[in-house]
C-alpha positions in Angstrom: 1.8 134.1 18.4 5.5 133.9 19.4 4.5 134.2 23.0 2.3 131.1 22.7 5.2 129.0 21.2 7.6 130.1 24.0 5.0 129.2 26.7 4.6 125.7 25.2 8.4 125.3 25.2 8.7 126.2 28.8 5.8 123.8 29.6 7.8 121.0 28.0 10.9 122.0 30.0 8.9 122.1 33.2 7.4 118.7 32.4 10.9 117.2 31.7 12.3 118.6 34.9 9.4 117.3 36.9 9.9 113.8 35.5 13.6 113.9 36.4 12.7 115.0 39.9 10.3 112.1 40.3 12.9 109.6 39.1 15.6 110.9 41.4 13.2 111.1 44.4 11.9 107.6 43.7 15.5 106.3 43.5 16.5 107.8 46.8 13.4 106.5 48.5 14.1 103.0 47.1 17.7 103.1 48.4 16.4 104.2 51.9 13.8 101.4 52.1 15.9 98.6 50.5 17.1 97.2 53.8 13.4 96.6 54.8 12.5 94.8 51.5 15.8 93.0 50.8 14.8 89.6 49.2 18.1 87.8 49.7 17.8 84.9 52.2 20.6 86.2 54.6 19.9 89.9 54.0 22.5 92.5 53.3 25.0 93.4 56.0 24.2 96.4 58.2 26.2 99.6 57.9 27.8 98.8 61.3 29.0 95.3 60.0 30.4 96.9 56.9 32.4 99.4 58.9 33.7 96.7 61.2 34.9 94.7 58.2 36.7 97.7 56.7 38.4 98.7 59.9 38.6 95.7 62.3 39.0 96.7 65.9 42.5 96.2 67.2 42.7 93.7 70.1 
């Protein structure tokens, strides 16, 4: 009887961990595809443009 209760507890922990994994993975995929689906009219700056604004090239 005690073995069955412990098995159910582990099943709940596994389910909870699976949900956390799905949320984290979905978030990372969303961040990676955001530049492709950016709805703003002038789009976000590229990484190259952001780097150039932070460290302008000396002339």
